[in-house]
N, C-alpha and C positions, 0 to 999 in steps of 0.2 A: 511487424514487428520484429525487431531480432529473435531469432530461436536460438537455443543452446545445442552447442555439439558434441556436449555428454549429456549423461542422464545421470544424477546426483542418488548415488547408492552407498548402503553402510556396508562392507562386505565382512560374513562372518569369517573372525580368523581363530575363534576358539577351537585349541586340540591340534591346530594346521602349524604350519611351519612359513614363514617369510624370510626369503633367500635374499641377501644383499652380495653385490660383486663389487670389489673394489676397497683398499685400504685406506684413502685420503679422507680430507675433511667433507667432501662430498658425500661420501660412504657412512661416514661418523653422523651426520646430520640425519641421514634417512635411519640410520640406527637407533638415534635418539627418539624420533617418532614413532619407531616400531616398537621402541621397549615400552610404550605405553599401553601397549595392548597383551593380552594374555598368550600371544602366540609364541611359539618357540623361535628367535631371531638367530638365523645362522648367516654369518660373514664371510666370505671367500675371498683369499688376496694371496698373491706370492709374498707380497711384503706388506707390512702394516705401518704407515707413517704416522698417522692419527692415535691419538691415545683414547681406548676405548674402554679403560678401568673405569669402573662403577656404573656400566649398564650390563645388564642382564641378557648378554648376548654369548654367542659361542662363535669364537675366531676360529678357523679354517685354513691354516697357510698351505695353500696348493689351489690350481685352478678348480672351478665348479664343473661338474661332470652331469649327465643326463639323469643319472639315481638319486644327485641330490635336489631334484625337483619334486620327489616324489611326496604326495601330500603337502606341496606347498600352495598357499591361497593367492599369495602375489610375489614377483620378485623385481629389486630395485638393480640397475646396473650403472655403478658409478665410475667404471673405468671404459674409456673411450677407445683403446685402443683394440687389437686383435683379439685378447680375451675377452674385452666387453663384446664383441662382434659376435663370437662363439657363444656367449653366454645367452644373447639376445635369440640367436638361434636354436638353442637347447630349451630355451624357457618356452617358446612358442611352439616347440615340438611336443614340448608336454603338456601344451594346453593351459599354462600359466599364464595369467595378464602380466605385463613388463613394463615397467616404467625406466628408461633411459634417462638418469637425470641432465635435465636442462637441453634435451634434445626432443621438442615436442612433437615432431614428424616420427619419432619411433617409440611413442608411448602409446599403450593400450589405455591406460590410465592415467590421470592427474594428482599429484597431492595436495591436496586443498591446505590452506591455514585452519587448524583446529582449535577452536576452544572446548577445553577439556573439563566436564565437570561430571565425570564418570557416574552412572553408565548412561549420562545425557552427554551428547557430542553436537557441536556445531560446526560445519565445514563452510570454509569460503573458499570458493574456485573461480580462476579466470580462465578456464582451460590452459594454463601455460602462458597466456598472454602478458598477463602484469601480476605476477607475483608479488610483489612491492606492494600494491594496492590493497590486495588479499590480506595482507600482513597488517596493515594499517586498519582495514574495517574490521579484524579478529581484534586487534588493541581497543577500538571501540566498544566492541560487544564484551569482551572481557571486563570494561570498566562499568558496563550497566547491569551484568549480573552478578547475584551472591555469591561468594565461594561455597556458601551452604546448598546450590542448586543441586548438587548430585545427589546430596542426603534425603531431598526431598523426592527425588525420583525414584530412589530405591524404597523409600517408605510407600509411595504410592506402587510400586512393584509389589511390595511385601503383604498389600492391603488386596491383592488381585483375588485370591481364594474366598476371603470374606465377604468382598461387593458381589463376585459372581452369586454366592450363595443367598445373599439377602435383596440384592438389586437381579431381575429378572431380565427387563426393560433396557435397551442398549442405551437409549437417552438417559434415562433415568443414572446408569452407569457414568456415562460421561458428565452428565452433571454434578456427580458427588466428586469427580475427579478433579473437574473445572474449579470446586469449591475447596478440596483440600488444597492443591498445589497454591491457591491464591488466599488461603484463610489468614487472618490477621493473627501474628504472634507463631505461627508455625516453625520459623526459625529458632526463637527464644525456647518454645517447645521442645525442638529438636535438640539443641544445645543441653538444656536441662534432662536429656533423656525422656521426655515425656511424649515424645512424636505419636508414637504407636497411641497411646490414650487417646489424643487428641483427634486424632486419625479415625478410631472407634467410636468418639463421641459423636463425631460429626456423621458417620455411616449411620447410628442410629436415628439420627434426627432423618437422614434421606430414607432411611427404611420407613420411618412412621407416616411419611406423608402418603395420603392417599392417592393423589394426582398432583403433578405439577401443574401449577395456572398458566396460562400463556402470557404472552406479553409483546406488545408493539412498540420498537423505537423506530421513530419518526427520526432518522438520521439525516443531517445535511453534508452533502457529498463535497461541496465546495464547487468551483467554476470547474474544475477539470482536471487541475494537476493532483496528483497523489499525495505529493507532500504538504499540501494545505490542507489534509485531512485531519481533525482533531484525535487527541491519542485516544480520548473515549470511543471515539467512532471507531476507531481499528480494533479495540478490545472488542466492543459489543458484534462487530461482523465476524470476529472469531468464534463468540458465543452463538450465533443466531441458527437457528435450524435451517430457514428459509428467508433468502433475500429476495425482495420485491423491488425492482429497481426499474427507474424512468430510461427514458430512451438517452439522453445528454448525459447521463453518467457513464464514463469511461470504462471500458472492460477492465483495465489494470485497476481501477478500483474496486470493481464487482469482485475481481480476485482477490481480493485482500480477506474473503471471507474463508471460511471452511470449505477444504474441496468437497466432504461429503455434505454440504449446505445444498439444498434445493435452490435455482436461481428461476424467478419468474420474470421476464420482462414485460413491463406493462406500457410498453414505449408511447410515447404522446408526441408528435413530430407535429409540426404547422400543418393543417389540412389533411393529416392521418391520426387517429386514434385507433391502436388496435385493442385499447380497454377504454371504456367508458370511465367517468369519475365515480359514477353507482357501482360499475362492476368492481373497482378496486376496491372501493367500502366493502362490498361484501365478500370479496377476496381474503381481505386482511382480517376481517372478523371470521369469517370462516377457520382460517387458519390458527388465529390465536384460541377461537373455543376449543380447536383440538389440542391444545395445550403446547402448542408452539412458541417457540421465540423467533418473533417475525422482526426482521431489518427493514424497513421501508426506505429504502434509499433514494433520496431528492437530492437533484441538481440544486447547486448553491444551499441557501438557507431555508428550511422546510417551513418557517412561517413566512417568508417573502414569497409571495407569487406561486407558492407551492400548492396550494389548497388543501392543505394539512388542516385547517378549520372543519370541512367537511370530512374528514377523516377521524378526527377526534370526535365529533358529534357522533359518528356512527359507533364507535369504540365504546363513547360513554353511553350510550343507548343498549350498547350489548353488556353492559357492567365490565368490561375489559379493561386490564390494566396497560397504560401505555406512560412514554416519557418521550421526552424531545431533547434532541443532540442538535446543538447548533451548527451551521456551518458559515463557511465567507460566503456572503452575497455577490452575485456577480457585480454589482456597482461598486463595492468596496474594494474587490479584486479589480476594476476597472480604475479605479484612482488611485489603488497601489503601484500597478502597471506605470501610470503616466504621472505619477508624483503629484496628483492634483490635490489639494487639501480643498477638500468638499465645504468644511467652515473655517472663516480665517477671520480674525478679529479684525473689525471695523470694513470688512467686505462682506462676510455672509457670515449670518448668527445660526442660520439652518439648513437641512438638507431633505429633500422631498424626493421620497420614492413613487413611480405612479407607473402603469402601465399604457403605453400610447394605443395599444390595438383595442379598436371599440370605443374610443374617447369621442365624449360628445361636446356640442357648445358650451354646456355647463363645464365639463373639465377643462375645456381649453381658455376659457374665460377665468376660470380659478386658478390655472399654471400660471396665464399670463400674469394675473396678479401677485402671486408668490415670485413670480422674476424679477417684476418691476419692482417688487419689496428688497430685492438683494438676496433672496434664497436662493440656492443651487438646486436644480433639478436634475434627476435623474431618472429619464425615460428606459423602460423595457419596452422589448417587443413592439418596437416602432421602427427599426429598418426599412421596411417595406414600405412603410408612408413616413419617412423623414422628412420628404421635400414638401409634403401636404402639410405635416404637423408644424413645420418652420413658417409656412405661410400662413397659416391661419393663426398661429401667436401673434407675428406681426401685423397681421389685422386685428387683433385684440389690443395692440398698443404695444407690443413689445419691442423696442430699439432694433434695426438691422444690423447695429453694431457690437451688439451682445456676443461674446465669445461661446463656440459650439465647440465641444470634443466628443468622439464617437470611438468605443474601444470595441471591435468584433473579437469574439473567442476570448473573452477577458480571463486572466490568470493563467493559459495557454501558451506554449511556446509559438503556435501559431497566431497567435494576437495580431492584428490589424487596426493602423490606428488613422484617423482622420480629424483633421483641424482646420477650424476657419471661424466666421460668424454666422449666425443664424440668418442675416440677409443673403450668404453664400450658399446656404444650404438650400435656401427655398428658391433659388436661381438656377444651381446648377444642378447635372447629370452627375450622381456618383457609381462608380461601378464597385459594390461592396463586395469583399470576401465573404466568402461562404461561414455561415454560424452564427448564433446569436450576438446583437448588440446593444450596450449599452448608451444613451446619447445624452450627454450633460450639456447643460445650457446654463450660464450665468459668468458671472466676472472672476469668480474662482480658477476658471478652468485656465484662463489666463495666465495664472501663477504657476500650474503644471508643467512636466516635461516633455513637449509634445514634437521634441527635435525631428523622431524618425516617423512623423505624422506624414502621410501625404494631404496637401492642401486641398480645402475645399472651396475652390474658385466659384468667384461670382458667376461664372459663365464658361461651358467646357463646349468648344465648337470641336464637330467631328466631320471627319473630310470623307465624302463620299467615296 
């Protein structure tokens, strides 16, 4: 995973100075940005070509001197001549972080694209590599958030002393602020001058609670791509005190949770279980019983081969609250990856999920009957026994010509595709890519887009 070359921070500039060197449009752009802060903005140049009128800045018509950097928090150099080189040297000599405009190699910091909802700010930085992209991202974020977001932030700040006095527990305070900033009608109340009254009423409710009850959210993380996570899942991950996650859930999805949330891996991989299911049940019951909000993060959809039923039974027995957040299950991600219509008019009227691992003769006979009736089969956990399953289904009467498609790592950038017939699968050796696989069997497979798939040949000969 790529690492940042800069550490994102917000610099305190209240009561300090921001120095800008240069008098052209580049200097003007930085002055406009700096003027959004409460710092003293001083611009130095021998001559001013740009129009700085209307900005709360001080213009000084001379070269910058060493003493001008006293009490400076930041410096921008927009002069790329000898005067700019001298300014860089003076700023660094004074220990002031400096940014030479459009010269990344001479920058101690980079200027992000900023979404301004003072006192709330959102900065988008590309470390100088793609400022245009940063501005486009900023435009999208601007469209997402209300202009009153800053007022909500100021209201939360104004409540700090009251909240500290009434709610001694850090978790209780955090939950109050979460409720405040997401409260229905909070913007309307602020517009009517009733924001503080609404905040006080909400605080009284939270102070009256004897204790917060715990809850477990069984959340589907999808097949692995972060952008396939639902909005509800993202929101609850930000609210969770503890994230209990499976081994197949990517780190990038787990990282969507709060930074201060506890993270517990209960990884279960084929042939290796760090936690038994009984231990996982006990763990989530204990955490919720302690009043914690628990995100039980499962790969795919929690209700599809996720053993959620056992966890729900344990939570019900303990009298604990829970809810289910659906996710994109791997078979549907695989269908999307290959544009395979698992149900298709006059071809297949249904789609069956099943797990191939541990299948017995009864299961195979049932699957064969379903396949012969025209339904599409989606088999999970069958990669290591795919050839055997295919042979057994043929033995149960399934035609060798029935199309087969296999997707390994569905929904991810590293997915691998294999396509052919069930006869080819039964007869050929396949070197599958690493990762979980979905095996589709049925006539609808032929309607999908398998152009990038490796062919499942009837025979594969190996030369010694």
